[in-house]
NUTITI-928208 format. One record per atom (N, C-alpha, C, CB): atom name; chain; x, y, z; residue in one letter. Coordinates in steps of 0.1 Angstrom, whole numbers, m for minus. Glycine has a CB too. Layout:
% NUTITI-928208
CA:A:X:Y:Z:A $
...
% end
This chain:
% NUTITI-928208
N:A:m2:55:67:X $
CA:A:1:63:56:X $
C:A:m10:69:49:X $
CB:A:9:55:47:X $
N:A:m9:81:45:X $
CA:A:m19:89:37:X $
C:A:m20:85:23:X $
CB:A:m15:104:37:X $
N:A:m30:82:18:X $
CA:A:m32:77:3:X $
C:A:m41:87:m4:X $
CB:A:m40:61:3:X $
N:A:m37:92:m15:X $
CA:A:m46:100:m22:X $
C:A:m55:92:m31:X $
CB:A:m38:110:m29:X $
N:A:m52:79:m33:X $
CA:A:m60:70:m43:X $
C:A:m66:60:m33:X $
CB:A:m52:63:m56:X $
N:A:m77:55:m37:X $
CA:A:m82:43:m29:X $
C:A:m76:30:m34:X $
CB:A:m98:41:m31:X $
N:A:m74:20:m27:X $
CA:A:m67:9:m32:X $
C:A:m73:3:m45:X $
CB:A:m67:m2:m22:X $
N:A:m87:3:m46:X $
CA:A:m93:m2:m57:X $
C:A:m89:6:m70:X $
CB:A:m109:m2:m54:X $
N:A:m90:19:m70:X $
CA:A:m85:28:m80:X $
C:A:m72:25:m84:X $
CB:A:m86:42:m75:X $
N:A:m62:24:m74:X $
CA:A:m48:22:m76:X $
C:A:m46:7:m83:X $
CB:A:m39:24:m62:X $
N:A:m54:m3:m78:X $
CA:A:m53:m16:m86:X $
C:A:m57:m15:m99:X $
CB:A:m60:m27:m80:X $
N:A:m67:m8:m102:X $
CA:A:m72:m6:m116:X $
C:A:m63:1:m125:X $
CB:A:m85:1:m116:X $
N:A:m56:12:m120:X $
CA:A:m45:18:m127:X $
C:A:m33:10:m128:X $
CB:A:m42:30:m119:X $
N:A:m30:3:m119:X $
CA:A:m17:m6:m120:X $
C:A:m19:m17:m129:X $
CB:A:m12:m13:m106:X $
N:A:m33:m23:m131:X $
CA:A:m37:m33:m140:X $
C:A:m37:m27:m154:X $
CB:A:m50:m39:m136:X $
N:A:m42:m15:m156:X $
CA:A:m41:m8:m169:X $
C:A:m27:m6:m174:X $
CB:A:m48:6:m168:X $
N:A:m18:m1:m164:X $
CA:A:m5:2:m168:X $
C:A:3:m12:m172:X $
CB:A:3:9:m156:X $
N:A:1:m22:m166:X $
CA:A:6:m36:m168:X $
C:A:1:m40:m180:X $
CB:A:3:m45:m158:X $
N:A:m11:m40:m184:X $
CA:A:m18:m42:m196:X $
C:A:m10:m35:m209:X $
CB:A:m32:m36:m194:X $
N:A:m8:m22:m207:X $
CA:A:m2:m13:m217:X $
C:A:13:m20:m217:X $
CB:A:m3:3:m212:X $
N:A:19:m22:m208:X $
CA:A:33:m29:m208:X $
C:A:34:m41:m215:X $
CB:A:37:m31:m194:X $
N:A:23:m50:m212:X $
CA:A:23:m63:m219:X $
C:A:20:m59:m234:X $
CB:A:12:m74:m213:X $
N:A:12:m50:m239:X $
CA:A:10:m47:m252:X $
C:A:22:m44:m259:X $
CB:A:1:m37:m252:X $
N:A:31:m34:m251:X $
CA:A:42:m30:m257:X $
C:A:53:m41:m258:X $
CB:A:47:m18:m251:X $
N:A:53:m50:m250:X $
CA:A:62:m62:m250:X $
C:A:59:m71:m259:X $
CB:A:63:m69:m237:X $
N:A:46:m72:m264:X $
CA:A:42:m83:m274:X $
C:A:44:m77:m287:X $
CB:A:27:m89:m273:X $
N:A:47:m63:m288:X $
CA:A:50:m56:m303:X $
C:A:64:m54:m304:X $
CB:A:43:m42:m306:X $
N:A:72:m59:m296:X $
CA:A:87:m59:m298:X $
C:A:91:m66:m312:X $
CB:A:95:m66:m285:X $
N:A:101:m60:m319:X $
CA:A:105:m67:m331:X $
C:A:111:m81:m327:X $
CB:A:114:m60:m339:X $
N:A:109:m90:m336:X $
CA:A:116:m103:m333:X $
C:A:131:m101:m331:X $
CB:A:113:m114:m344:X $
N:A:136:m110:m323:X $
CA:A:149:m109:m320:X $
C:A:154:m118:m309:X $
CB:A:151:m94:m317:X $
N:A:161:m112:m299:X $
CA:A:166:m120:m287:X $
C:A:156:m125:m278:X $
CB:A:176:m113:m280:X $
N:A:145:m120:m277:X $
CA:A:134:m124:m267:X $
C:A:122:m126:m274:X $
CB:A:133:m114:m256:X $
N:A:115:m136:m271:X $
CA:A:102:m140:m278:X $
C:A:90:m133:m272:X $
CB:A:100:m156:m277:X $
N:A:78:m133:m280:X $
CA:A:66:m126:m273:X $
C:A:62:m130:m259:X $
CB:A:54:m127:m283:X $
N:A:62:m143:m258:X $
CA:A:58:m149:m246:X $
C:A:68:m146:m233:X $
CB:A:57:m164:m249:X $
N:A:81:m146:m236:X $
CA:A:90:m141:m227:X $
C:A:89:m127:m223:X $
CB:A:104:m144:m232:X $
N:A:88:m119:m234:X $
CA:A:86:m105:m231:X $
C:A:72:m101:m224:X $
CB:A:87:m99:m244:X $
N:A:62:m108:m226:X $
CA:A:49:m106:m219:X $
C:A:51:m110:m205:X $
CB:A:38:m113:m225:X $
N:A:58:m122:m204:X $
CA:A:61:m126:m188:X $
C:A:69:m117:m181:X $
CB:A:69:m139:m186:X $
N:A:79:m111:m187:X $
CA:A:88:m100:m182:X $
C:A:80:m88:m180:X $
CB:A:101:m97:m191:X $
N:A:70:m84:m187:X $
CA:A:63:m72:m184:X $
C:A:53:m74:m173:X $
CB:A:57:m67:m195:X $
N:A:47:m87:m172:X $
CA:A:38:m91:m160:X $
C:A:48:m90:m147:X $
CB:A:33:m106:m162:X $
N:A:60:m95:m148:X $
CA:A:70:m93:m137:X $
C:A:72:m79:m131:X $
CB:A:82:m99:m141:X $
N:A:74:m70:m143:X $
CA:A:76:m57:m139:X $
C:A:65:m50:m134:X $
CB:A:82:m51:m149:X $
N:A:52:m51:m138:X $
CA:A:40:m47:m133:X $
C:A:38:m53:m120:X $
CB:A:29:m51:m142:X $
N:A:40:m64:m118:X $
CA:A:38:m71:m104:X $
C:A:47:m64:m94:X $
CB:A:42:m87:m104:X $
N:A:60:m62:m97:X $
CA:A:69:m56:m89:X $
C:A:65:m42:m85:X $
CB:A:82:m55:m96:X $
N:A:60:m34:m95:X $
CA:A:57:m21:m91:X $
C:A:44:m21:m82:X $
CB:A:54:m14:m104:X $
N:A:35:m29:m85:X $
CA:A:23:m30:m76:X $
C:A:26:m35:m62:X $
CB:A:13:m40:m82:X $
N:A:35:m44:m61:X $
CA:A:39:m50:m48:X $
C:A:47:m40:m41:X $
CB:A:47:m63:m49:X $
N:A:54:m31:m47:X $
CA:A:63:m20:m39:X $
C:A:52:m9:m34:X $
CB:A:76:m12:m50:X $
N:A:41:m7:m43:X $
CA:A:29:1:m38:X $
C:A:23:m4:m26:X $
CB:A:19:2:m48:X $
N:A:20:m17:m27:X $
CA:A:13:m24:m15:X $
C:A:22:m25:m3:X $
CB:A:8:m39:m19:X $
N:A:35:m27:m5:X $
CA:A:44:m27:7:X $
C:A:44:m13:14:X $
CB:A:59:m30:3:X $
N:A:46:m3:5:X $
CA:A:45:11:10:X $
C:A:33:14:17:X $
CB:A:47:20:0:X $
N:A:20:11:12:X $
CA:A:8:12:21:X $
C:A:7:5:31:X $
CB:A:m3:10:15:X $
N:A:12:m8:31:X $
CA:A:11:m16:43:X $
C:A:23:m13:54:X $
CB:A:11:m30:39:X $
N:A:31:m4:52:X $
CA:A:42:m1:62:X $
C:A:52:m10:62:X $
CB:A:37:0:75:X $
N:A:54:m17:52:X $
CA:A:65:m28:52:X $
C:A:76:m23:43:X $
CB:A:60:m42:46:X $
N:A:89:m27:46:X $
CA:A:99:m24:38:X $
C:A:100:m31:25:X $
CB:A:110:m25:44:X $
N:A:107:m26:16:X $
CA:A:108:m33:2:X $
C:A:116:m45:3:X $
CB:A:115:m23:m10:X $
N:A:125:m45:13:X $
CA:A:132:m58:17:X $
C:A:124:m71:20:X $
CB:A:141:m56:29:X $
N:A:112:m67:25:X $
CA:A:105:m80:28:X $
C:A:99:m86:16:X $
CB:A:93:m77:38:X $
N:A:100:m80:5:X $
CA:A:96:m86:m7:X $
C:A:106:m93:m15:X $
CB:A:90:m76:m16:X $
N:A:119:m92:m11:X $
CA:A:130:m98:m18:X $
C:A:129:m114:m19:X $
CB:A:142:m95:m10:X $
N:A:126:m120:m9:X $
CA:A:125:m135:m10:X $
C:A:115:m140:m19:X $
CB:A:121:m141:3:X $
N:A:103:m134:m18:X $
CA:A:93:m140:m28:X $
C:A:97:m135:m42:X $
CB:A:79:m136:m26:X $
N:A:103:m123:m45:X $
CA:A:106:m119:m58:X $
C:A:118:m128:m62:X $
CB:A:109:m103:m58:X $
N:A:127:m131:m55:X $
CA:A:138:m142:m59:X $
C:A:132:m154:m64:X $
CB:A:148:m146:m47:X $
N:A:122:m159:m57:X $
CA:A:116:m173:m61:X $
C:A:107:m169:m75:X $
CB:A:106:m180:m48:X $
N:A:102:m158:m74:X $
CA:A:93:m155:m87:X $
C:A:101:m153:m100:X $
CB:A:84:m143:m84:X $
N:A:114:m148:m98:X $
CA:A:123:m145:m108:X $
C:A:128:m158:m113:X $
CB:A:133:m135:m104:X $
N:A:130:m167:m103:X $
CA:A:134:m181:m108:X $
C:A:124:m187:m117:X $
CB:A:136:m191:m95:X $
N:A:111:m186:m112:X $
CA:A:100:m191:m121:X $
C:A:101:m185:m134:X $
CB:A:86:m189:m115:X $
N:A:102:m171:m136:X $
CA:A:102:m164:m147:X $
C:A:112:m170:m157:X $
CB:A:104:m149:m145:X $
N:A:124:m173:m151:X $
CA:A:136:m178:m158:X $
C:A:134:m190:m165:X $
CB:A:148:m179:m150:X $
N:A:125:m200:m158:X $
CA:A:124:m213:m163:X $
C:A:111:m216:m170:X $
CB:A:125:m223:m152:X $
N:A:100:m207:m168:X $
CA:A:87:m208:m174:X $
C:A:89:m206:m190:X $
CB:A:76:m198:m168:X $
N:A:82:m216:m197:X $
CA:A:83:m215:m211:X $
C:A:71:m208:m218:X $
CB:A:84:m229:m217:X $
N:A:60:m208:m210:X $
CA:A:48:m202:m215:X $
C:A:43:m190:m206:X $
CB:A:37:m214:m216:X $
N:A:35:m182:m211:X $
CA:A:29:m170:m204:X $
C:A:20:m177:m192:X $
CB:A:19:m161:m214:X $
N:A:12:m186:m195:X $
CA:A:5:m192:m184:X $
C:A:13:m199:m173:X $
CB:A:m5:m201:m189:X $
N:A:25:m205:m178:X $
CA:A:34:m211:m168:X $
C:A:40:m201:m157:X $
CB:A:45:m217:m176:X $
N:A:40:m187:m163:X $
CA:A:45:m177:m154:X $
C:A:32:m170:m146:X $
CB:A:54:m166:m163:X $
N:A:21:m169:m152:X $
CA:A:10:m161:m148:X $
C:A:4:m168:m135:X $
CB:A:m2:m160:m159:X $
N:A:3:m180:m135:X $
CA:A:m3:m188:m123:X $
C:A:5:m185:m110:X $
CB:A:m4:m204:m126:X $
N:A:19:m188:m111:X $
CA:A:28:m185:m101:X $
C:A:28:m170:m97:X $
CB:A:42:m188:m105:X $
N:A:27:m162:m107:X $
CA:A:27:m147:m104:X $
C:A:13:m144:m97:X $
CB:A:28:m139:m118:X $
N:A:2:m149:m98:X $
CA:A:m9:m147:m91:X $
C:A:m8:m153:m77:X $
CB:A:m20:m152:m98:X $
N:A:m2:m164:m74:X $
CA:A:0:m169:m62:X $
C:A:9:m159:m55:X $
CB:A:5:m181:m63:X $
N:A:20:m154:m61:X $
CA:A:29:m144:m55:X $
C:A:21:m131:m50:X $
CB:A:41:m141:m64:X $
N:A:13:m128:m58:X $
CA:A:4:m116:m55:X $
C:A:m3:m117:m43:X $
CB:A:m5:m113:m66:X $
N:A:m9:m129:m41:X $
CA:A:m16:m133:m29:X $
C:A:m6:m133:m16:X $
CB:A:m22:m147:m31:X $
N:A:5:m138:m18:X $
CA:A:16:m138:m9:X $
C:A:19:m125:m5:X $
CB:A:28:m145:m15:X $
N:A:23:m116:m14:X $
CA:A:26:m101:m10:X $
C:A:15:m95:m4:X $
CB:A:31:m93:m23:X $
N:A:4:m96:m9:X $
CA:A:m8:m87:m4:X $
C:A:m13:m93:9:X $
CB:A:m22:m86:m15:X $
N:A:m16:m105:11:X $
CA:A:m22:m109:24:X $
C:A:m11:m115:34:X $
CB:A:m32:m119:20:X $
N:A:1:m120:30:X $
CA:A:10:m125:37:X $
C:A:20:m115:43:X $
CB:A:18:m135:28:X $
N:A:23:m105:35:X $
CA:A:33:m96:39:X $
C:A:28:m81:42:X $
CB:A:44:m95:29:X $
N:A:19:m77:34:X $
CA:A:16:m62:34:X $
C:A:4:m58:43:X $
CB:A:13:m58:19:X $
N:A:m6:m67:43:X $
CA:A:m18:m62:52:X $
C:A:m21:m73:61:X $
CB:A:m30:m59:44:X $
N:A:m19:m69:74:X $
CA:A:m23:m79:84:X $
C:A:m38:m77:88:X $
CB:A:m14:m77:97:X $
N:A:m43:m88:94:X $
CA:A:m57:m88:96:X $
C:A:m62:m101:99:X $
CB:A:m64:m83:84:X $
N:A:m76:m104:99:X $
CA:A:m81:m117:100:X $
C:A:m76:m126:91:X $
CB:A:m94:m117:99:X $
N:A:m71:m137:94:X $
CA:A:m65:m147:84:X $
C:A:m76:m153:76:X $
CB:A:m56:m158:91:X $
N:A:m87:m156:83:X $
CA:A:m99:m162:76:X $
C:A:m103:m154:64:X $
CB:A:m111:m163:85:X $
N:A:m106:m141:68:X $
CA:A:m110:m131:57:X $
C:A:m101:m130:47:X $
CB:A:m113:m119:62:X $
N:A:m87:m129:50:X $
CA:A:m78:m127:40:X $
C:A:m77:m139:29:X $
CB:A:m65:m124:46:X $
N:A:m77:m152:36:X $
CA:A:m75:m164:29:X $
C:A:m88:m165:19:X $
CB:A:m73:m177:39:X $
N:A:m100:m161:25:X $
CA:A:m111:m164:18:X $
C:A:m111:m153:6:X $
CB:A:m123:m164:28:X $
N:A:m107:m141:7:X $
CA:A:m106:m131:m3:X $
C:A:m96:m135:m14:X $
CB:A:m101:m119:2:X $
N:A:m85:m141:m9:X $
CA:A:m76:m145:m19:X $
C:A:m80:m158:m26:X $
CB:A:m62:m147:m13:X $
N:A:m88:m166:m20:X $
CA:A:m93:m178:m26:X $
C:A:m104:m175:m36:X $
CB:A:m97:m187:m14:X $
N:A:m111:m163:m34:X $
CA:A:m121:m159:m44:X $
C:A:m113:m151:m56:X $
CB:A:m132:m151:m36:X $
N:A:m106:m140:m52:X $
CA:A:m100:m132:m62:X $
C:A:m90:m139:m71:X $
CB:A:m94:m122:m56:X $
N:A:m81:m146:m67:X $
CA:A:m70:m153:m76:X $
C:A:m76:m162:m85:X $
CB:A:m60:m161:m68:X $
N:A:m82:m174:m81:X $
CA:A:m88:m184:m90:X $
C:A:m100:m178:m98:X $
CB:A:m92:m195:m82:X $
N:A:m108:m169:m94:X $
CA:A:m119:m164:m101:X $
C:A:m113:m156:m113:X $
CB:A:m127:m155:m92:X $
N:A:m102:m149:m110:X $
CA:A:m94:m140:m121:X $
C:A:m89:m150:m131:X $
CB:A:m81:m130:m114:X $
N:A:m82:m161:m126:X $
CA:A:m75:m169:m136:X $
C:A:m87:m178:m145:X $
CB:A:m64:m179:m128:X $
N:A:m98:m181:m139:X $
CA:A:m108:m189:m147:X $
C:A:m114:m180:m156:X $
CB:A:m120:m195:m138:X $
N:A:m118:m167:m151:X $
CA:A:m124:m157:m162:X $
C:A:m114:m155:m173:X $
CB:A:m127:m142:m155:X $
N:A:m101:m153:m172:X $
CA:A:m92:m151:m183:X $
C:A:m92:m164:m192:X $
CB:A:m79:m148:m177:X $
N:A:m92:m175:m186:X $
CA:A:m92:m187:m193:X $
C:A:m104:m189:m202:X $
CB:A:m92:m199:m184:X $
N:A:m114:m185:m196:X $
CA:A:m129:m185:m204:X $
C:A:m131:m174:m214:X $
CB:A:m141:m184:m194:X $
N:A:m127:m162:m211:X $
CA:A:m129:m150:m220:X $
C:A:m120:m144:m229:X $
CB:A:m131:m141:m213:X $
N:A:m107:m147:m227:X $
CA:A:m97:m140:m235:X $
C:A:m96:m148:m249:X $
CB:A:m84:m140:m228:X $
N:A:m93:m139:m259:X $
CA:A:m91:m145:m272:X $
C:A:m77:m150:m273:X $
CB:A:m94:m136:m283:X $
N:A:m73:m159:m282:X $
CA:A:m58:m164:m281:X $
C:A:m50:m153:m287:X $
CB:A:m56:m178:m290:X $
N:A:m37:m154:m284:X $
CA:A:m27:m144:m290:X $
C:A:m23:m133:m281:X $
CB:A:m32:m139:m302:X $
N:A:m16:m124:m287:X $
CA:A:m10:m112:m279:X $
C:A:m23:m103:m273:X $
CB:A:1:m103:m289:X $
N:A:m33:m100:m283:X $
CA:A:m44:m93:m277:X $
C:A:m51:m100:m265:X $
CB:A:m54:m90:m288:X $
N:A:m52:m112:m266:X $
CA:A:m58:m120:m254:X $
C:A:m49:m118:m241:X $
CB:A:m59:m137:m258:X $
N:A:m37:m117:m242:X $
CA:A:m27:m115:m232:X $
C:A:m30:m101:m225:X $
CB:A:m12:m116:m238:X $
N:A:m32:m91:m233:X $
CA:A:m32:m78:m228:X $
C:A:m48:m77:m222:X $
CB:A:m27:m66:m240:X $
N:A:m57:m82:m228:X $
CA:A:m70:m83:m223:X $
C:A:m71:m92:m209:X $
CB:A:m77:m90:m234:X $
N:A:m64:m102:m209:X $
CA:A:m65:m110:m198:X $
C:A:m56:m102:m186:X $
CB:A:m60:m125:m201:X $
N:A:m46:m95:m188:X $
CA:A:m41:m88:m178:X $
C:A:m49:m78:m171:X $
CB:A:m31:m83:m183:X $
N:A:m57:m71:m181:X $
CA:A:m68:m62:m175:X $
C:A:m79:m68:m168:X $
CB:A:m74:m53:m186:X $
N:A:m83:m79:m173:X $
CA:A:m93:m86:m166:X $
C:A:m89:m91:m152:X $
CB:A:m96:m98:m174:X $
N:A:m77:m97:m151:X $
CA:A:m70:m101:m138:X $
C:A:m70:m89:m129:X $
CB:A:m56:m107:m141:X $
N:A:m66:m78:m133:X $
CA:A:m66:m65:m124:X $
C:A:m80:m61:m119:X $
CB:A:m59:m52:m133:X $
N:A:m90:m62:m128:X $
CA:A:m104:m59:m124:X $
C:A:m109:m68:m111:X $
CB:A:m113:m62:m138:X $
N:A:m105:m81:m113:X $
CA:A:m110:m90:m105:X $
C:A:m100:m89:m91:X $
CB:A:m109:m104:m112:X $
N:A:m88:m85:m93:X $
CA:A:m81:m83:m81:X $
C:A:m85:m71:m72:X $
CB:A:m68:m81:m84:X $
N:A:m92:m61:m78:X $
CA:A:m97:m50:m71:X $
C:A:m108:m54:m61:X $
CB:A:m102:m39:m80:X $
N:A:m114:m67:m65:X $
CA:A:m124:m71:m55:X $
C:A:m119:m76:m42:X $
CB:A:m131:m83:m61:X $
N:A:m106:m77:m42:X $
CA:A:m99:m81:m27:X $
C:A:m101:m70:m17:X $
CB:A:m81:m85:m27:X $
N:A:m100:m58:m22:X $
CA:A:m101:m47:m14:X $
C:A:m116:m44:m10:X $
CB:A:m94:m36:m20:X $
N:A:m126:m48:m17:X $
CA:A:m139:m49:m13:X $
C:A:m142:m59:m2:X $
CB:A:m147:m52:m25:X $
N:A:m136:m71:m4:X $
CA:A:m139:m81:7:X $
C:A:m130:m79:18:X $
CB:A:m138:m94:1:X $
N:A:m119:m74:18:X $
CA:A:m111:m71:29:X $
C:A:m108:m57:33:X $
CB:A:m99:m78:26:X $
N:A:m113:m52:43:X $
CA:A:m112:m38:48:X $
C:A:m98:m35:53:X $
CB:A:m123:m35:59:X $
N:A:m89:m30:45:X $
CA:A:m75:m28:50:X $
C:A:m74:m17:59:X $
CB:A:m65:m26:39:X $
N:A:m83:m7:58:X $
CA:A:m83:4:67:X $
C:A:m85:0:81:X $
CB:A:m94:13:63:X $
N:A:m93:m9:86:X $
CA:A:m97:m12:99:X $
C:A:m84:m20:104:X $
CB:A:m110:m20:99:X $
N:A:m78:m29:94:X $
CA:A:m68:m37:98:X $
C:A:m54:m31:99:X $
CB:A:m68:m47:91:X $
N:A:m52:m18:94:X $
CA:A:m39:m12:92:X $
C:A:m31:m11:103:X $
CB:A:m40:0:86:X $
N:A:m35:m4:113:X $
CA:A:m27:m2:125:X $
C:A:m35:0:138:X $
CB:A:m17:10:122:X $
N:A:m30:m4:149:X $
CA:A:m36:m1:161:X $
C:A:m39:12:166:X $
CB:A:m31:m6:169:X $
N:A:m46:16:174:X $
CA:A:m49:31:179:X $
C:A:m36:36:184:X $
CB:A:m61:32:190:X $
N:A:m32:47:180:X $
CA:A:m18:52:186:X $
C:A:m21:57:201:X $
CB:A:m12:65:177:X $
N:A:m10:54:208:X $
CA:A:m10:59:221:X $
C:A:m13:75:224:X $
CB:A:3:55:227:X $
N:A:m17:78:236:X $
CA:A:m22:91:238:X $
C:A:m12:102:235:X $
CB:A:m27:93:251:X $
N:A:2:99:237:X $
CA:A:12:108:234:X $
C:A:14:111:220:X $
CB:A:23:104:241:X $
N:A:11:101:212:X $
CA:A:13:103:197:X $
C:A:1:108:190:X $
CB:A:16:88:190:X $
N:A:m11:110:197:X $
CA:A:m22:115:190:X $
C:A:m22:130:188:X $
CB:A:m34:113:198:X $
N:A:m29:135:178:X $
CA:A:m29:149:177:X $
C:A:m35:157:187:X $
CB:A:m34:153:165:X $
N:A:m34:170:189:X $
CA:A:m40:178:200:X $
C:A:m55:176:197:X $
CB:A:m34:194:200:X $
N:A:m60:177:185:X $
CA:A:m74:176:183:X $
C:A:m80:163:187:X $
CB:A:m77:178:169:X $
N:A:m73:152:185:X $
CA:A:m77:138:189:X $
C:A:m78:138:205:X $
CB:A:m67:127:184:X $
N:A:m69:143:212:X $
CA:A:m67:143:225:X $
C:A:m79:151:232:X $
CB:A:m54:149:228:X $
N:A:m82:163:225:X $
CA:A:m92:171:231:X $
C:A:m105:165:230:X $
CB:A:m92:184:224:X $
N:A:m108:158:219:X $
CA:A:m120:150:216:X $
C:A:m120:138:226:X $
CB:A:m122:145:200:X $
N:A:m111:132:230:X $
CA:A:m111:121:240:X $
C:A:m116:127:253:X $
CB:A:m96:115:242:X $
N:A:m108:137:256:X $
CA:A:m112:144:270:X $
C:A:m126:149:270:X $
CB:A:m103:156:274:X $
N:A:m131:153:259:X $
CA:A:m145:157:260:X $
C:A:m154:146:262:X $
CB:A:m149:164:247:X $
N:A:m151:135:256:X $
CA:A:m159:122:258:X $
C:A:m160:118:273:X $
CB:A:m153:110:249:X $
N:A:m145:118:277:X $
CA:A:m146:114:292:X $
C:A:m154:123:301:X $
CB:A:m132:113:298:X $
N:A:m153:135:298:X $
CA:A:m162:145:305:X $
C:A:m177:142:304:X $
CB:A:m160:159:300:X $
N:A:m181:138:293:X $
CA:A:m195:135:289:X $
C:A:m199:122:297:X $
CB:A:m198:134:273:X $
N:A:m190:113:297:X $
CA:A:m193:101:305:X $
C:A:m192:103:320:X $
CB:A:m184:89:301:X $
N:A:m183:111:325:X $
CA:A:m185:115:339:X $
C:A:m197:122:343:X $
CB:A:m174:123:343:X $
N:A:m202:131:336:X $
CA:A:m215:138:338:X $
C:A:m226:127:338:X $
CB:A:m218:148:325:X $
N:A:m226:118:328:X $
CA:A:m237:108:327:X $
C:A:m236:99:340:X $
CB:A:m236:99:313:X $
N:A:m225:95:344:X $
CA:A:m224:86:357:X $
C:A:m229:93:369:X $
CB:A:m208:82:360:X $
N:A:m226:107:371:X $
CA:A:m230:115:381:X $
C:A:m245:117:379:X $
CB:A:m223:127:382:X $
N:A:m251:118:369:X $
CA:A:m266:119:369:X $
C:A:m273:106:372:X $
CB:A:m271:123:355:X $
N:A:m267:95:368:X $
CA:A:m273:82:372:X $
C:A:m269:79:386:X $
CB:A:m268:71:362:X $
N:A:m261:86:392:X $
CA:A:m258:84:407:X $
C:A:m249:72:409:X $
CB:A:m271:82:415:X $
N:A:m239:70:399:X $
CA:A:m230:60:401:X $
C:A:m215:63:404:X $
CB:A:m230:53:389:X $
% end
C-alpha cells in the first residue's frame, strides 16, 4: 500500500491525538463516568484507530482485529484503574502490530516488542507526574517509545514478496530485461 506518512510519523501523530483525547476525557464534568474510566476509554479508542491504520498498512482486514479487541474490551469493562487497562492495552498493541499486521522475522519482532513495550511502561512509571496531566504525558511518552518499533523492525522489507512478472509494471519489466541482457553479454565476454 502506498503511504504518504512514514510509520514513525504516523505513530507520533496517533500518540499525540490519543493524548489529546485522554486530556479531553479527563476534563469531562463529573457524572456517569469517572476520570479513570474515561481515560481508559480514550486509550481504547486511540488504540482502535491506530490498529485500524496498522491493519490497513499491513494489508490485513479489520475483521482480523475483532478477536483481540473483544478481549481488550472485556479488560476495559472490568479494569478499575488506568494502569489496569494500560498494561493489557500495551500487550494488545504488540499483538496487533507484530502478530497480525506485519509479518517478518519472529526473532526481530519479539525483540522489538520486548524492548518497546516494557521500556515505554517503565518510562511512564518513572517520569510522569500523578493525576490527569500525568496520564496525558504518559500517553505521549508511550507513543514516542512505540515509534522505536519501526526503527528496530524494517516493515518495508517484510511487507510483501516480489510480484510475479505479469503483475510488474512495464517499467519494472523493461528494467529486468535490461539486466538479463547485461548478464548475457557478461557471460559471453567471459566465454561461459
